mmJSON file of the N, C-alpha and C atoms, coordinates in Angstrom:
{"data_MODEL":{"atom_site":{
"group_PDB":["ATOM","ATOM","ATOM","ATOM","ATOM","ATOM","ATOM","ATOM","ATOM","ATOM","ATOM","ATOM","ATOM","ATOM","ATOM","ATOM","ATOM","ATOM","ATOM","ATOM","ATOM","ATOM","ATOM","ATOM","ATOM","ATOM","ATOM","ATOM","ATOM","ATOM","ATOM","ATOM","ATOM","ATOM","ATOM","ATOM","ATOM","ATOM","ATOM","ATOM","ATOM","ATOM","ATOM","ATOM","ATOM","ATOM","ATOM","ATOM","ATOM","ATOM","ATOM","ATOM","ATOM","ATOM","ATOM","ATOM","ATOM","ATOM","ATOM","ATOM","ATOM","ATOM","ATOM","ATOM","ATOM","ATOM","ATOM","ATOM","ATOM","ATOM","ATOM","ATOM","ATOM","ATOM","ATOM","ATOM","ATOM","ATOM","ATOM","ATOM","ATOM","ATOM","ATOM","ATOM","ATOM","ATOM","ATOM","ATOM","ATOM","ATOM","ATOM","ATOM","ATOM","ATOM","ATOM","ATOM","ATOM","ATOM","ATOM","ATOM","ATOM","ATOM","ATOM","ATOM","ATOM","ATOM","ATOM","ATOM","ATOM","ATOM","ATOM","ATOM","ATOM","ATOM","ATOM","ATOM","ATOM","ATOM","ATOM","ATOM","ATOM","ATOM","ATOM","ATOM","ATOM","ATOM","ATOM","ATOM","ATOM","ATOM","ATOM","ATOM","ATOM","ATOM","ATOM","ATOM","ATOM","ATOM","ATOM","ATOM","ATOM","ATOM","ATOM","ATOM","ATOM","ATOM","ATOM","ATOM","ATOM","ATOM","ATOM","ATOM","ATOM","ATOM","ATOM","ATOM","ATOM","ATOM","ATOM","ATOM","ATOM","ATOM","ATOM","ATOM","ATOM","ATOM","ATOM","ATOM","ATOM","ATOM","ATOM","ATOM","ATOM","ATOM","ATOM","ATOM","ATOM","ATOM","ATOM","ATOM","ATOM","ATOM","ATOM","ATOM","ATOM","ATOM","ATOM","ATOM","ATOM","ATOM","ATOM","ATOM","ATOM","ATOM","ATOM","ATOM","ATOM","ATOM","ATOM","ATOM","ATOM"],
"id":[1,2,3,4,5,6,7,8,9,10,11,12,13,14,15,16,17,18,19,20,21,22,23,24,25,26,27,28,29,30,31,32,33,34,35,36,37,38,39,40,41,42,43,44,45,46,47,48,49,50,51,52,53,54,55,56,57,58,59,60,61,62,63,64,65,66,67,68,69,70,71,72,73,74,75,76,77,78,79,80,81,82,83,84,85,86,87,88,89,90,91,92,93,94,95,96,97,98,99,100,101,102,103,104,105,106,107,108,109,110,111,112,113,114,115,116,117,118,119,120,121,122,123,124,125,126,127,128,129,130,131,132,133,134,135,136,137,138,139,140,141,142,143,144,145,146,147,148,149,150,151,152,153,154,155,156,157,158,159,160,161,162,163,164,165,166,167,168,169,170,171,172,173,174,175,176,177,178,179,180,181,182,183,184,185,186,187,188,189,190,191,192,193,194,195,196,197,198,199,200,201],
"type_symbol":["N","C","C","N","C","C","N","C","C","N","C","C","N","C","C","N","C","C","N","C","C","N","C","C","N","C","C","N","C","C","N","C","C","N","C","C","N","C","C","N","C","C","N","C","C","N","C","C","N","C","C","N","C","C","N","C","C","N","C","C","N","C","C","N","C","C","N","C","C","N","C","C","N","C","C","N","C","C","N","C","C","N","C","C","N","C","C","N","C","C","N","C","C","N","C","C","N","C","C","N","C","C","N","C","C","N","C","C","N","C","C","N","C","C","N","C","C","N","C","C","N","C","C","N","C","C","N","C","C","N","C","C","N","C","C","N","C","C","N","C","C","N","C","C","N","C","C","N","C","C","N","C","C","N","C","C","N","C","C","N","C","C","N","C","C","N","C","C","N","C","C","N","C","C","N","C","C","N","C","C","N","C","C","N","C","C","N","C","C","N","C","C","N","C","C","N","C","C","N","C","C"],
"label_atom_id":["N","CA","C","N","CA","C","N","CA","C","N","CA","C","N","CA","C","N","CA","C","N","CA","C","N","CA","C","N","CA","C","N","CA","C","N","CA","C","N","CA","C","N","CA","C","N","CA","C","N","CA","C","N","CA","C","N","CA","C","N","CA","C","N","CA","C","N","CA","C","N","CA","C","N","CA","C","N","CA","C","N","CA","C","N","CA","C","N","CA","C","N","CA","C","N","CA","C","N","CA","C","N","CA","C","N","CA","C","N","CA","C","N","CA","C","N","CA","C","N","CA","C","N","CA","C","N","CA","C","N","CA","C","N","CA","C","N","CA","C","N","CA","C","N","CA","C","N","CA","C","N","CA","C","N","CA","C","N","CA","C","N","CA","C","N","CA","C","N","CA","C","N","CA","C","N","CA","C","N","CA","C","N","CA","C","N","CA","C","N","CA","C","N","CA","C","N","CA","C","N","CA","C","N","CA","C","N","CA","C","N","CA","C","N","CA","C","N","CA","C","N","CA","C","N","CA","C","N","CA","C","N","CA","C"],
"label_alt_id":[null,null,null,null,null,null,null,null,null,null,null,null,null,null,null,null,null,null,null,null,null,null,null,null,null,null,null,null,null,null,null,null,null,null,null,null,null,null,null,null,null,null,null,null,null,null,null,null,null,null,null,null,null,null,null,null,null,null,null,null,null,null,null,null,null,null,null,null,null,null,null,null,null,null,null,null,null,null,null,null,null,null,null,null,null,null,null,null,null,null,null,null,null,null,null,null,null,null,null,null,null,null,null,null,null,null,null,null,null,null,null,null,null,null,null,null,null,null,null,null,null,null,null,null,null,null,null,null,null,null,null,null,null,null,null,null,null,null,null,null,null,null,null,null,null,null,null,null,null,null,null,null,null,null,null,null,null,null,null,null,null,null,null,null,null,null,null,null,null,null,null,null,null,null,null,null,null,null,null,null,null,null,null,null,null,null,null,null,null,null,null,null,null,null,null,null,null,null,null,null,null],
"label_comp_id":["MET","MET","MET","ARG","ARG","ARG","PRO","PRO","PRO","VAL","VAL","VAL","THR","THR","THR","ILE","ILE","ILE","THR","THR","THR","ARG","ARG","ARG","CYS","CYS","CYS","VAL","VAL","VAL","CYS","CYS","CYS","GLN","GLN","GLN","ARG","ARG","ARG","MET","MET","MET","PRO","PRO","PRO","PHE","PHE","PHE","ALA","ALA","ALA","THR","THR","THR","LEU","LEU","LEU","ALA","ALA","ALA","PRO","PRO","PRO","LEU","LEU","LEU","ALA","ALA","ALA","ARG","ARG","ARG","GLU","GLU","GLU","ARG","ARG","ARG","GLY","GLY","GLY","TRP","TRP","TRP","THR","THR","THR","LEU","LEU","LEU","GLU","GLU","GLU","ASP","ASP","ASP","VAL","VAL","VAL","MET","MET","MET","ARG","ARG","ARG","GLU","GLU","GLU","THR","THR","THR","GLY","GLY","GLY","CYS","CYS","CYS","GLY","GLY","GLY","ASP","ASP","ASP","GLN","GLN","GLN","CYS","CYS","CYS","GLY","GLY","GLY","LEU","LEU","LEU","CYS","CYS","CYS","ARG","ARG","ARG","PRO","PRO","PRO","TYR","TYR","TYR","LEU","LEU","LEU","ARG","ARG","ARG","GLU","GLU","GLU","MET","MET","MET","LEU","LEU","LEU","ARG","ARG","ARG","THR","THR","THR","GLY","GLY","GLY","ILE","ILE","ILE","THR","THR","THR","ASP","ASP","ASP","PHE","PHE","PHE","HIS","HIS","HIS","GLU","GLU","GLU","VAL","VAL","VAL","ILE","ILE","ILE","TRP","TRP","TRP","GLU","GLU","GLU"],
"label_asym_id":["A","A","A","A","A","A","A","A","A","A","A","A","A","A","A","A","A","A","A","A","A","A","A","A","A","A","A","A","A","A","A","A","A","A","A","A","A","A","A","A","A","A","A","A","A","A","A","A","A","A","A","A","A","A","A","A","A","A","A","A","A","A","A","A","A","A","A","A","A","A","A","A","A","A","A","A","A","A","A","A","A","A","A","A","A","A","A","A","A","A","A","A","A","A","A","A","A","A","A","A","A","A","A","A","A","A","A","A","A","A","A","A","A","A","A","A","A","A","A","A","A","A","A","A","A","A","A","A","A","A","A","A","A","A","A","A","A","A","A","A","A","A","A","A","A","A","A","A","A","A","A","A","A","A","A","A","A","A","A","A","A","A","A","A","A","A","A","A","A","A","A","A","A","A","A","A","A","A","A","A","A","A","A","A","A","A","A","A","A","A","A","A","A","A","A","A","A","A","A","A","A"],
"label_entity_id":["1","1","1","1","1","1","1","1","1","1","1","1","1","1","1","1","1","1","1","1","1","1","1","1","1","1","1","1","1","1","1","1","1","1","1","1","1","1","1","1","1","1","1","1","1","1","1","1","1","1","1","1","1","1","1","1","1","1","1","1","1","1","1","1","1","1","1","1","1","1","1","1","1","1","1","1","1","1","1","1","1","1","1","1","1","1","1","1","1","1","1","1","1","1","1","1","1","1","1","1","1","1","1","1","1","1","1","1","1","1","1","1","1","1","1","1","1","1","1","1","1","1","1","1","1","1","1","1","1","1","1","1","1","1","1","1","1","1","1","1","1","1","1","1","1","1","1","1","1","1","1","1","1","1","1","1","1","1","1","1","1","1","1","1","1","1","1","1","1","1","1","1","1","1","1","1","1","1","1","1","1","1","1","1","1","1","1","1","1","1","1","1","1","1","1","1","1","1","1","1","1"],
"label_seq_id":[1,1,1,2,2,2,3,3,3,4,4,4,5,5,5,6,6,6,7,7,7,8,8,8,9,9,9,10,10,10,11,11,11,12,12,12,13,13,13,14,14,14,15,15,15,16,16,16,17,17,17,18,18,18,19,19,19,20,20,20,21,21,21,22,22,22,23,23,23,24,24,24,25,25,25,26,26,26,27,27,27,28,28,28,29,29,29,30,30,30,31,31,31,32,32,32,33,33,33,34,34,34,35,35,35,36,36,36,37,37,37,38,38,38,39,39,39,40,40,40,41,41,41,42,42,42,43,43,43,44,44,44,45,45,45,46,46,46,47,47,47,48,48,48,49,49,49,50,50,50,51,51,51,52,52,52,53,53,53,54,54,54,55,55,55,56,56,56,57,57,57,58,58,58,59,59,59,60,60,60,61,61,61,62,62,62,63,63,63,64,64,64,65,65,65,66,66,66,67,67,67],
"pdbx_PDB_ins_code":[null,null,null,null,null,null,null,null,null,null,null,null,null,null,null,null,null,null,null,null,null,null,null,null,null,null,null,null,null,null,null,null,null,null,null,null,null,null,null,null,null,null,null,null,null,null,null,null,null,null,null,null,null,null,null,null,null,null,null,null,null,null,null,null,null,null,null,null,null,null,null,null,null,null,null,null,null,null,null,null,null,null,null,null,null,null,null,null,null,null,null,null,null,null,null,null,null,null,null,null,null,null,null,null,null,null,null,null,null,null,null,null,null,null,null,null,null,null,null,null,null,null,null,null,null,null,null,null,null,null,null,null,null,null,null,null,null,null,null,null,null,null,null,null,null,null,null,null,null,null,null,null,null,null,null,null,null,null,null,null,null,null,null,null,null,null,null,null,null,null,null,null,null,null,null,null,null,null,null,null,null,null,null,null,null,null,null,null,null,null,null,null,null,null,null,null,null,null,null,null,null],
"Cartn_x":[-54.818,-54.442,-54.962,-55.537,-56.044,-54.889,-55.005,-53.955,-53.899,-52.734,-52.506,-52.621,-53.274,-53.275,-53.026,-51.962,-51.587,-51.719,-52.613,-52.949,-52.862,-52.472,-52.513,-51.618,-51.361,-50.752,-51.878,-51.788,-52.853,-52.947,-51.824,-51.838,-52.524,-52.26,-52.822,-54.06,-54.384,-55.523,-55.441,-54.23,-54.028,-53.722,-54.564,-54.286,-53.053,-52.245,-51.076,-51.508,-52.699,-53.193,-53.476,-53.775,-53.963,-52.613,-51.733,-50.427,-49.46,-49.476,-48.509,-48.54,-49.709,-49.694,-49.269,-49.625,-49.225,-47.707,-47.127,-45.677,-44.95,-45.492,-44.872,-44.942,-46.108,-46.303,-45.366,-45.141,-44.325,-42.859,-42.524,-41.141,-40.653,-41.557,-41.223,-40.326,-39.438,-38.672,-39.462,-38.968,-39.623,-39.668,-38.588,-38.544,-39.587,-39.775,-40.795,-42.194,-42.461,-43.759,-44.031,-43.038,-43.203,-43.471,-42.726,-42.878,-44.224,-44.606,-45.791,-47.108,-47.082,-48.335,-48.39,-47.239,-47.202,-47.128,-47.338,-47.256,-45.82,-45.682,-44.373,-43.663,-44.283,-43.633,-44.115,-45.059,-45.544,-45.056,-45.851,-45.419,-44.318,-44.286,-43.227,-43.434,-44.52,-44.722,-44.924,-45.378,-45.612,-44.369,-43.301,-42.106,-41.594,-41.463,-40.968,-41.921,-43.226,-44.206,-44.136,-43.933,-43.775,-42.539,-41.446,-40.224,-40.475,-41.14,-41.427,-42.411,-43.396,-44.344,-43.623,-42.723,-41.97,-41.062,-40.511,-39.585,-40.31,-41.475,-42.125,-43.49,-44.148,-45.513,-46.567,-46.161,-47.112,-47.804,-49.134,-49.883,-50.641,-50.722,-51.347,-50.283,-50.013,-48.968,-49.596,-49.11,-49.683,-48.68,-47.666,-46.698,-46.167,-45.74,-45.175,-43.747,-43.421,-42.061,-41.427,-40.308,-39.58,-38.394,-38.113,-36.93,-35.711],
"Cartn_y":[0.818,2.101,2.188,3.331,3.538,3.898,3.482,3.833,5.34,5.811,7.231,7.474,8.563,9.009,10.508,10.929,12.34,12.769,13.748,14.116,15.611,16.406,17.847,18.599,19.847,20.803,21.3,21.03,21.398,22.917,23.601,25.058,25.811,25.404,26.088,25.379,24.211,23.412,23.066,22.871,22.562,21.08,20.344,18.931,18.78,17.767,17.474,17.137,16.519,16.157,17.394,18.514,19.778,20.418,20.325,20.975,20.282,18.962,18.207,18.59,18.611,18.964,20.411,21.288,22.687,22.812,22.129,22.16,21.553,20.451,19.788,20.696,21.289,22.166,23.366,23.902,25.111,24.824,23.54,23.176,23.655,23.69,24.208,23.279,23.881,23.206,23.36,22.754,22.922,24.399,25.095,26.516,27.308,26.946,27.596,27.32,26.068,25.69,26.516,26.612,27.353,28.832,29.415,30.837,31.123,30.288,30.549,30.175,29.168,28.686,28.849,29.02,29.05,27.663,26.621,25.252,24.969,24.39,24.062,25.231,26.399,27.617,28.05,27.305,27.679,26.661,25.654,24.68,23.764,23.546,22.75,21.249,20.769,19.32,18.671,19.436,18.842,18.862,19.503,19.588,18.234,17.225,15.94,15.325,15.568,15.048,15.829,17.127,17.934,17.502,17.249,16.776,15.471,14.547,13.244,13.393,14.264,14.534,15.06,16.005,16.569,15.529,14.641,13.622,12.5,12.075,10.86,11.084,12.194,12.417,11.828,11.126,10.544,11.679,11.547,12.598,12.088,10.786,10.191,9.366,9.737,9.078,8.294,7.071,6.19,5.861,6.688,6.539,7.93,8.057,9.318,9.411,10.538,10.779,11.83,11.474,12.39,12.952,14.227,14.833,14.513],
"Cartn_z":[47.109,46.562,45.124,44.788,43.432,42.498,41.249,40.286,40.051,39.769,39.502,38.008,37.626,36.238,36.251,35.612,35.557,34.102,33.867,32.491,32.217,33.227,33.024,33.983,33.623,34.548,35.436,36.721,37.641,37.802,37.903,38.129,36.994,35.76,34.586,34.036,34.612,34.162,32.676,32.198,30.779,30.621,29.89,29.629,28.743,29.055,28.226,26.8,26.641,25.306,24.455,25.074,24.353,24.071,25.03,24.951,23.982,23.925,23.116,21.635,20.985,19.558,19.316,20.227,20.124,20.221,21.201,21.399,20.201,19.685,18.534,17.299,17.068,15.909,15.934,17.129,17.265,17.596,17.782,18.064,19.423,20.404,21.724,22.521,23.293,24.336,25.629,26.703,27.996,28.384,28.16,28.505,27.71,26.439,25.619,26.169,26.525,27.092,28.344,29.207,30.453,30.179,29.273,28.962,28.283,27.332,26.52,27.204,28.089,28.693,30.2,30.834,32.296,32.906,32.1,32.607,33.048,34.233,34.76,35.408,35.386,35.869,37.249,37.83,39.157,40.174,40.477,41.493,40.964,39.631,39.024,39.051,39.657,39.74,38.377,37.39,36.076,35.192,35.61,34.752,34.274,35.147,34.627,33.593,33.764,32.813,31.502,31.592,30.388,29.612,30.321,29.653,28.911,29.598,28.985,27.824,27.97,26.894,25.664,25.86,24.744,24.095,24.901,24.399,23.658,24.195,23.68,23.039,23.377,22.905,23.819,24.86,25.818,26.569,26.763,27.464,28.682,28.874,30.062,30.774,32.01,32.783,33.92,34.128,35.14,36.24,36.34,37.422,37.787,39.011,39.473,38.959,38.353,37.857,38.77,39.364,40.246,39.497,39.722,39.106,39.924],
"occupancy":[1.0,1.0,1.0,1.0,1.0,1.0,1.0,1.0,1.0,1.0,1.0,1.0,1.0,1.0,1.0,1.0,1.0,1.0,1.0,1.0,1.0,1.0,1.0,1.0,1.0,1.0,1.0,1.0,1.0,1.0,1.0,1.0,1.0,1.0,1.0,1.0,1.0,1.0,1.0,1.0,1.0,1.0,1.0,1.0,1.0,1.0,1.0,1.0,1.0,1.0,1.0,1.0,1.0,1.0,1.0,1.0,1.0,1.0,1.0,1.0,1.0,1.0,1.0,1.0,1.0,1.0,1.0,1.0,1.0,1.0,1.0,1.0,1.0,1.0,1.0,1.0,1.0,1.0,1.0,1.0,1.0,1.0,1.0,1.0,1.0,1.0,1.0,1.0,1.0,1.0,1.0,1.0,1.0,1.0,1.0,1.0,1.0,1.0,1.0,1.0,1.0,1.0,1.0,1.0,1.0,1.0,1.0,1.0,1.0,1.0,1.0,1.0,1.0,1.0,1.0,1.0,1.0,1.0,1.0,1.0,1.0,1.0,1.0,1.0,1.0,1.0,1.0,1.0,1.0,1.0,1.0,1.0,1.0,1.0,1.0,1.0,1.0,1.0,1.0,1.0,1.0,1.0,1.0,1.0,1.0,1.0,1.0,1.0,1.0,1.0,1.0,1.0,1.0,1.0,1.0,1.0,1.0,1.0,1.0,1.0,1.0,1.0,1.0,1.0,1.0,1.0,1.0,1.0,1.0,1.0,1.0,1.0,1.0,1.0,1.0,1.0,1.0,1.0,1.0,1.0,1.0,1.0,1.0,1.0,1.0,1.0,1.0,1.0,1.0,1.0,1.0,1.0,1.0,1.0,1.0,1.0,1.0,1.0,1.0,1.0,1.0],
"B_iso_or_equiv":[0.0,0.0,0.0,0.0,0.0,0.0,0.0,0.0,0.0,0.0,0.0,0.0,0.0,0.0,0.0,0.0,0.0,0.0,0.0,0.0,0.0,0.0,0.0,0.0,0.0,0.0,0.0,0.0,0.0,0.0,0.0,0.0,0.0,0.0,0.0,0.0,0.0,0.0,0.0,0.0,0.0,0.0,0.0,0.0,0.0,0.0,0.0,0.0,0.0,0.0,0.0,0.0,0.0,0.0,0.0,0.0,0.0,0.0,0.0,0.0,0.0,0.0,0.0,0.0,0.0,0.0,0.0,0.0,0.0,0.0,0.0,0.0,0.0,0.0,0.0,0.0,0.0,0.0,0.0,0.0,0.0,0.0,0.0,0.0,0.0,0.0,0.0,0.0,0.0,0.0,0.0,0.0,0.0,0.0,0.0,0.0,0.0,0.0,0.0,0.0,0.0,0.0,0.0,0.0,0.0,0.0,0.0,0.0,0.0,0.0,0.0,0.0,0.0,0.0,0.0,0.0,0.0,0.0,0.0,0.0,0.0,0.0,0.0,0.0,0.0,0.0,0.0,0.0,0.0,0.0,0.0,0.0,0.0,0.0,0.0,0.0,0.0,0.0,0.0,0.0,0.0,0.0,0.0,0.0,0.0,0.0,0.0,0.0,0.0,0.0,0.0,0.0,0.0,0.0,0.0,0.0,0.0,0.0,0.0,0.0,0.0,0.0,0.0,0.0,0.0,0.0,0.0,0.0,0.0,0.0,0.0,0.0,0.0,0.0,0.0,0.0,0.0,0.0,0.0,0.0,0.0,0.0,0.0,0.0,0.0,0.0,0.0,0.0,0.0,0.0,0.0,0.0,0.0,0.0,0.0,0.0,0.0,0.0,0.0,0.0,0.0],
"pdbx_formal_charge":[null,null,null,null,null,null,null,null,null,null,null,null,null,null,null,null,null,null,null,null,null,null,null,null,null,null,null,null,null,null,null,null,null,null,null,null,null,null,null,null,null,null,null,null,null,null,null,null,null,null,null,null,null,null,null,null,null,null,null,null,null,null,null,null,null,null,null,null,null,null,null,null,null,null,null,null,null,null,null,null,null,null,null,null,null,null,null,null,null,null,null,null,null,null,null,null,null,null,null,null,null,null,null,null,null,null,null,null,null,null,null,null,null,null,null,null,null,null,null,null,null,null,null,null,null,null,null,null,null,null,null,null,null,null,null,null,null,null,null,null,null,null,null,null,null,null,null,null,null,null,null,null,null,null,null,null,null,null,null,null,null,null,null,null,null,null,null,null,null,null,null,null,null,null,null,null,null,null,null,null,null,null,null,null,null,null,null,null,null,null,null,null,null,null,null,null,null,null,null,null,null],
"auth_seq_id":[1,1,1,2,2,2,3,3,3,4,4,4,5,5,5,6,6,6,7,7,7,8,8,8,9,9,9,10,10,10,11,11,11,12,12,12,13,13,13,14,14,14,15,15,15,16,16,16,17,17,17,18,18,18,19,19,19,20,20,20,21,21,21,22,22,22,23,23,23,24,24,24,25,25,25,26,26,26,27,27,27,28,28,28,29,29,29,30,30,30,31,31,31,32,32,32,33,33,33,34,34,34,35,35,35,36,36,36,37,37,37,38,38,38,39,39,39,40,40,40,41,41,41,42,42,42,43,43,43,44,44,44,45,45,45,46,46,46,47,47,47,48,48,48,49,49,49,50,50,50,51,51,51,52,52,52,53,53,53,54,54,54,55,55,55,56,56,56,57,57,57,58,58,58,59,59,59,60,60,60,61,61,61,62,62,62,63,63,63,64,64,64,65,65,65,66,66,66,67,67,67],
"auth_comp_id":["MET","MET","MET","ARG","ARG","ARG","PRO","PRO","PRO","VAL","VAL","VAL","THR","THR","THR","ILE","ILE","ILE","THR","THR","THR","ARG","ARG","ARG","CYS","CYS","CYS","VAL","VAL","VAL","CYS","CYS","CYS","GLN","GLN","GLN","ARG","ARG","ARG","MET","MET","MET","PRO","PRO","PRO","PHE","PHE","PHE","ALA","ALA","ALA","THR","THR","THR","LEU","LEU","LEU","ALA","ALA","ALA","PRO","PRO","PRO","LEU","LEU","LEU","ALA","ALA","ALA","ARG","ARG","ARG","GLU","GLU","GLU","ARG","ARG","ARG","GLY","GLY","GLY","TRP","TRP","TRP","THR","THR","THR","LEU","LEU","LEU","GLU","GLU","GLU","ASP","ASP","ASP","VAL","VAL","VAL","MET","MET","MET","ARG","ARG","ARG","GLU","GLU","GLU","THR","THR","THR","GLY","GLY","GLY","CYS","CYS","CYS","GLY","GLY","GLY","ASP","ASP","ASP","GLN","GLN","GLN","CYS","CYS","CYS","GLY","GLY","GLY","LEU","LEU","LEU","CYS","CYS","CYS","ARG","ARG","ARG","PRO","PRO","PRO","TYR","TYR","TYR","LEU","LEU","LEU","ARG","ARG","ARG","GLU","GLU","GLU","MET","MET","MET","LEU","LEU","LEU","ARG","ARG","ARG","THR","THR","THR","GLY","GLY","GLY","ILE","ILE","ILE","THR","THR","THR","ASP","ASP","ASP","PHE","PHE","PHE","HIS","HIS","HIS","GLU","GLU","GLU","VAL","VAL","VAL","ILE","ILE","ILE","TRP","TRP","TRP","GLU","GLU","GLU"],
"auth_asym_id":["A","A","A","A","A","A","A","A","A","A","A","A","A","A","A","A","A","A","A","A","A","A","A","A","A","A","A","A","A","A","A","A","A","A","A","A","A","A","A","A","A","A","A","A","A","A","A","A","A","A","A","A","A","A","A","A","A","A","A","A","A","A","A","A","A","A","A","A","A","A","A","A","A","A","A","A","A","A","A","A","A","A","A","A","A","A","A","A","A","A","A","A","A","A","A","A","A","A","A","A","A","A","A","A","A","A","A","A","A","A","A","A","A","A","A","A","A","A","A","A","A","A","A","A","A","A","A","A","A","A","A","A","A","A","A","A","A","A","A","A","A","A","A","A","A","A","A","A","A","A","A","A","A","A","A","A","A","A","A","A","A","A","A","A","A","A","A","A","A","A","A","A","A","A","A","A","A","A","A","A","A","A","A","A","A","A","A","A","A","A","A","A","A","A","A","A","A","A","A","A","A"],
"auth_atom_id":["N","CA","C","N","CA","C","N","CA","C","N","CA","C","N","CA","C","N","CA","C","N","CA","C","N","CA","C","N","CA","C","N","CA","C","N","CA","C","N","CA","C","N","CA","C","N","CA","C","N","CA","C","N","CA","C","N","CA","C","N","CA","C","N","CA","C","N","CA","C","N","CA","C","N","CA","C","N","CA","C","N","CA","C","N","CA","C","N","CA","C","N","CA","C","N","CA","C","N","CA","C","N","CA","C","N","CA","C","N","CA","C","N","CA","C","N","CA","C","N","CA","C","N","CA","C","N","CA","C","N","CA","C","N","CA","C","N","CA","C","N","CA","C","N","CA","C","N","CA","C","N","CA","C","N","CA","C","N","CA","C","N","CA","C","N","CA","C","N","CA","C","N","CA","C","N","CA","C","N","CA","C","N","CA","C","N","CA","C","N","CA","C","N","CA","C","N","CA","C","N","CA","C","N","CA","C","N","CA","C","N","CA","C","N","CA","C","N","CA","C","N","CA","C","N","CA","C","N","CA","C","N","CA","C"],
"pdbx_PDB_model_num":[1,1,1,1,1,1,1,1,1,1,1,1,1,1,1,1,1,1,1,1,1,1,1,1,1,1,1,1,1,1,1,1,1,1,1,1,1,1,1,1,1,1,1,1,1,1,1,1,1,1,1,1,1,1,1,1,1,1,1,1,1,1,1,1,1,1,1,1,1,1,1,1,1,1,1,1,1,1,1,1,1,1,1,1,1,1,1,1,1,1,1,1,1,1,1,1,1,1,1,1,1,1,1,1,1,1,1,1,1,1,1,1,1,1,1,1,1,1,1,1,1,1,1,1,1,1,1,1,1,1,1,1,1,1,1,1,1,1,1,1,1,1,1,1,1,1,1,1,1,1,1,1,1,1,1,1,1,1,1,1,1,1,1,1,1,1,1,1,1,1,1,1,1,1,1,1,1,1,1,1,1,1,1,1,1,1,1,1,1,1,1,1,1,1,1,1,1,1,1,1,1]
}}}
């Protein structure tokens, strides 16, 4: 099995590395990210990664995070 690397919101094609500094600069919560970018607001698979990104600043994930 190949290792997993999750680096973006697939629906919006937005890399977490682009989103993290923007969210930090603007003081966004998850709800703000969803409203302002659409990330996490469609299929929702990136929501746990967005939460972790906002909490830690990590933008490359190497494991599946389940809500």
